C-alpha positions in Angstrom: 27.7 115.0 47.5 24.8 116.2 45.2 23.6 113.3 43.2 21.5 113.1 40.1 19.7 109.9 39.0 22.3 109.5 36.3 25.1 109.3 38.9 23.3 106.2 40.2 23.1 104.5 36.8 19.8 106.0 35.5 19.3 105.8 31.8 16.5 106.5 29.2 15.7 102.8 29.4 14.7 103.1 33.1 13.0 106.5 32.5 10.7 104.9 30.0 9.9 101.9 32.3 9.3 104.3 35.2 6.9 106.7 33.5 3.6 105.0 34.7 5.0 105.0 38.3 6.0 108.7 38.0 2.4 109.5 36.9 1.2 107.6 39.9 3.3 109.9 42.2 6.0 107.4 43.1 9.7 108.1 43.3 12.7 106.3 41.7 15.4 104.8 43.9 18.1 102.2 43.6 18.6 99.3 46.0 22.0 99.7 47.7 21.7 97.0 50.5 19.5 94.1 51.3 19.1 92.4 54.7 16.2 90.0 55.3 13.8 91.9 53.2 14.7 95.3 54.7 16.5 97.5 52.1 18.5 100.6 51.9 17.7 102.6 48.7 19.5 105.6 47.2 18.0 108.6 45.4 19.0 112.2 44.8 17.3 112.9 48.1 19.7 110.6 49.9 19.6 107.2 51.5 16.6 105.7 53.4 15.2 102.4 54.6 12.5 100.6 52.5 10.3 97.6 52.8 8.4 95.6 50.2 4.8 96.5 49.8 2.3 93.7 50.6 1.0 93.5 47.1 4.5 93.0 45.6 5.3 90.4 48.2 2.1 88.6 47.5 2.7 88.5 43.7 6.3 87.2 44.0 6.6 83.6 43.0 10.1 83.2 44.4 13.3 85.0 45.6 14.1 86.0 42.0 11.0 88.3 42.1 12.2 90.2 45.2 14.4 93.3 44.9 18.1 92.7 44.6 21.1 95.0 45.1 21.4 97.2 42.0 17.6 97.1 41.2 15.8 100.3 40.3 12.5 100.4 42.3 9.5 102.6 42.5 8.8 103.8 46.1 6.4 105.9 48.0 8.2 108.1 50.5 6.0 108.9 53.5 6.8 112.0 55.6 7.9 111.9 59.2 11.0 109.7 58.5 9.1 106.4 58.2 10.3 103.6 56.0 9.5 103.8 52.3 7.5 101.2 50.6 8.8 99.4 47.4 5.8 99.3 45.1 7.5 97.9 41.9 10.8 96.7 40.5 11.8 98.1 37.1 12.8 95.6 34.4 16.4 94.5 34.7 18.7 94.8 31.7 21.2 92.4 33.3 21.4 90.3 36.4 23.8 87.8 37.9 22.0 84.7 39.3 22.8 81.5 41.1 20.8 78.7 42.6 19.6 79.7 46.0 21.4 78.1 48.9 19.3 75.2 50.2 16.8 75.3 47.4 18.0 73.9 44.0 14.8 75.0 42.2 14.9 78.6 43.2 16.8 81.5 41.6 18.8 84.0 43.7 19.7 87.3 42.0 23.1 88.3 43.3 23.3 91.7 41.6 21.2 93.5 39.0 21.6 96.1 36.3 25.4 95.7 36.1 27.5 96.8 33.1 30.7 95.0 33.9 31.5 92.0 36.1 34.9 91.8 37.7 35.5 88.1 38.2 38.2 88.0 40.9 40.6 85.1 41.4 43.7 85.0 43.6 47.1 83.8 42.2 47.8 81.8 45.3 47.1 78.2 46.4 43.3 78.7 45.8 43.8 79.5 42.1 41.3 77.3 40.2 40.7 77.7 36.4 37.6 75.5 36.6 36.0 77.8 39.1 36.8 80.8 36.9 35.2 78.9 34.0 32.0 78.7 36.0 32.0 82.4 36.8 32.7 83.2 33.2 29.8 81.1 32.1 27.3 82.8 34.5 28.8 86.2 33.8 28.2 85.9 30.0 24.6 84.8 30.7 24.0 87.8 33.0 24.0 90.3 30.2 27.1 92.2 31.6 30.6 92.2 30.2 33.0 90.0 32.2 36.5 91.0 33.1 38.7 88.3 34.7 40.8 89.8 37.4 43.8 87.8 38.5 44.7 89.4 41.9 47.7 88.8 44.2 50.2 89.1 41.3 52.7 90.1 44.0 52.8 86.4 45.1 54.1 85.0 41.9 57.3 85.7 39.9 55.6 85.4 36.5 51.9 85.9 35.8 52.2 84.7 32.2 51.6 81.0 32.9 48.4 81.8 34.8 47.1 84.0 32.0 47.9 81.2 29.5 45.9 78.8 31.7 42.9 81.0 32.0 42.8 82.2 28.4 41.0 79.0 27.0 38.2 79.4 29.5 37.9 83.2 29.1 35.9 82.9 25.9 36.7 86.4 24.9 36.6 88.1 28.3 39.3 90.6 29.1 42.0 89.3 31.5 43.9 91.6 33.8 46.5 91.0 36.4 47.0 93.2 39.5 47.7 93.3 43.2 45.3 95.0 45.6 48.4 95.7 47.8 49.7 97.9 45.0 47.1 100.7 44.7 48.5 101.9 41.4 47.7 98.5 39.8 44.0 98.9 40.5 43.9 101.8 38.0 43.6 99.2 35.2 40.0 98.5 36.5 39.0 102.1 36.3 39.3 101.8 32.5 36.0 99.8 32.6 34.2 102.3 34.9 32.8 105.8 34.5 29.9 108.0 35.5 26.7 105.9 35.8 28.4 102.6 35.0 27.9 99.8 37.5 30.5 97.1 38.2 30.1 94.0 40.4 32.9 92.3 42.2 32.4 88.5 42.2 34.6 85.7 43.4 35.3 83.2 46.2 36.2 84.1 49.8 39.7 85.3 50.2 40.4 86.4 46.7 40.7 90.1 47.7 37.4 91.6 46.6 37.1 93.9 49.6 40.7 95.0 49.2 40.1 95.9 45.6 36.9 97.7 46.5 38.7 99.7 49.2 41.4 100.6 46.6 38.7 101.8 44.1 36.8 103.7 46.8 40.0 105.3 48.1 39.4 104.4 51.8 39.1 101.4 54.0 35.3 101.3 54.0 34.9 97.5 53.7 36.4 95.0 56.1 39.2 92.7 55.0 40.5 89.5 56.5 43.6 87.5 56.0 43.3 84.1 54.4 44.5 80.8 55.8 48.1 79.9 55.0 47.3 76.2 54.5 45.0 76.6 51.5 44.8 80.4 50.8 41.1 80.4 51.6 39.3 83.1 53.5 36.1 83.5 55.5 33.3 85.7 54.3 34.3 89.3 55.0 31.4 90.9 53.3 28.2 89.5 54.8 25.8 91.4 52.5 25.8 92.5 49.0 26.1 96.3 48.9 26.3 99.1 46.4 29.0 101.7 46.8 29.3 105.0 45.0 32.7 105.8 43.4 32.1 109.4 42.6 32.9 110.1 38.9 34.0 106.5 38.5 30.5 105.1 38.7 29.1 102.4 41.0 30.5 99.3 42.6 28.6 96.3 44.0 30.6 94.1 46.4 29.3 90.6 47.2 30.0 88.0 49.8 32.4 85.3 48.7 30.8 82.1 47.4 32.5 78.8 48.2 30.7 77.1 45.3 28.8 78.8 42.5 25.6 76.8 41.9 24.6 77.7 38.3 21.0 78.8 37.5 19.6 78.7 34.0 22.6 79.1 31.7 21.5 76.8 28.8 22.4 79.1 25.9 25.4 80.5 27.7 26.7 77.0 28.2 27.1 76.5 24.5 28.6 80.0 24.1 31.1 79.5 26.9 32.3 76.3 25.4 32.6 77.5 21.8 35.8 75.6 21.3 34.0 72.3 22.1 31.0 73.3 20.0 33.3 74.0 17.0 35.1 70.6 17.4 31.7 68.9 17.7 30.9 69.9 14.1 33.3 67.2 13.0 31.8 64.4 15.1 30.3 61.4 13.1 27.0 61.7 14.9 25.0 64.9 15.2 23.8 63.9 18.7 27.2 63.0 19.9 27.6 63.4 23.7 31.4 63.3 23.5 31.6 60.4 25.9 32.5 57.1 24.2 30.9 57.5 20.7 33.0 56.4 17.7 34.1 59.1 15.4 33.9 61.8 18.1 36.1 64.8 17.1 36.1 66.2 20.6 37.5 63.0 22.2 40.1 62.9 19.4 41.1 66.5 20.2 41.6 65.5 23.8 43.7 62.5 22.7 46.0 64.6 20.6 46.3 67.4 23.1 44.4 70.0 21.1 41.8 70.2 23.9 42.5 69.9 27.6 40.9 66.9 29.2 39.8 69.1 32.1 37.9 71.4 29.7 35.8 68.5 28.5 35.2 67.3 32.0 33.9 70.7 33.0 31.6 70.7 29.9 30.1 67.3 30.9 29.8 68.3 34.6 28.0 71.6 33.8 25.7 69.8 31.4 24.8 67.3 34.1 24.1 70.1 36.6 21.8 71.8 34.1 19.9 68.6 33.4 19.6 67.8 37.1 18.3 71.3 37.8 15.7 71.0 35.0 14.4 67.7 36.4 14.1 69.2 39.9 12.2 72.1 38.5 9.9 69.8 36.6 9.2 67.8 39.7 8.5 70.9 41.7 6.1 72.2 39.0 4.2 68.8 39.1 3.9 69.0 42.9 2.7 72.5 42.7 0.1 71.6 40.0 -1.2 68.7 42.2 -1.5 71.0 45.2 -3.4 73.6 43.2 -5.7 70.9 41.8 -6.5 69.7 45.3 -7.3 73.2 46.5 -9.6 73.7 43.5 -11.3 70.3 43.9 -11.9 71.0 47.6 -13.4 74.4 46.8 -15.6 72.9 44.1 -16.8 70.1 46.4 -17.6 72.6 49.1 -19.6 74.7 46.6 -21.6 71.7 45.4 -22.5 70.8 49.0 -23.6 74.4 49.7 -25.8 74.4 46.6 -27.7 71.3 47.5 
């Protein structure tokens, strides 16, 4: 297949950001696969391996500063078949982030430069509106347009009750129902795709992301695995995030399933995703009402009369607590780092004083 940069998602926005690198003799490429800091990148010249240049690695302050699948990068491409070097990452117009596993103060970029996020949930025993709520929150914050995909519609007699249950947490996101076992039903997703558009598949293990990806690709390129009958959960079929070309239908990024989505910085999105609660809060007696046990709380009153689901308010409180906890951890880490730097500077200063005597 003869590819142009536009087939990979290139746009005037990236062309403008890349201009200094073009003048410097570098080439543009898009990250298609990441594995322990070894990358595969795509360009009109084909696919090749690439590694991060030493300067870029040195300047990175955390995992969020490393290339992610979907990133556009500036590379030098040495002859002789050697690995390319990634010299720079172009600014992202959107990215989907979570807290890095094992490090609550570090950001992990799951996918970058995505136009639409397919948030996949299965209509089986693992169906969980609260989990969907978390994905919607992070998706809105990513800068991409979320589409809630209720997969495995073949397992239920009527999808309407599930759609009704998800609608309050969708906050304006499109909701579609389908079954990956019925290839014709996947066509509804193609309405959100097109040349140069990038979609990301996100969801827990066992919801059918790889099956959906294979249906969109038109062949069994990604491994699939059956879920457990006891709880409808699956193991991670995709072990790495990867970018797949869909021809004229655009680009698809498949991601490993995530048991628990640890939110990153979604402060503004938190208010937007809970617009129903924010609207009710305008009627609270106190402006700083926490909607816990304060008198005259319009939100608690809405829960009491059934206008607002109790689970919705519980999720709101839980996510607020997570955000506050993460902020405290980041502050503590910043204080520790500041003390470390002060000690290094003090040691260097004392050494210089001794040498000058």
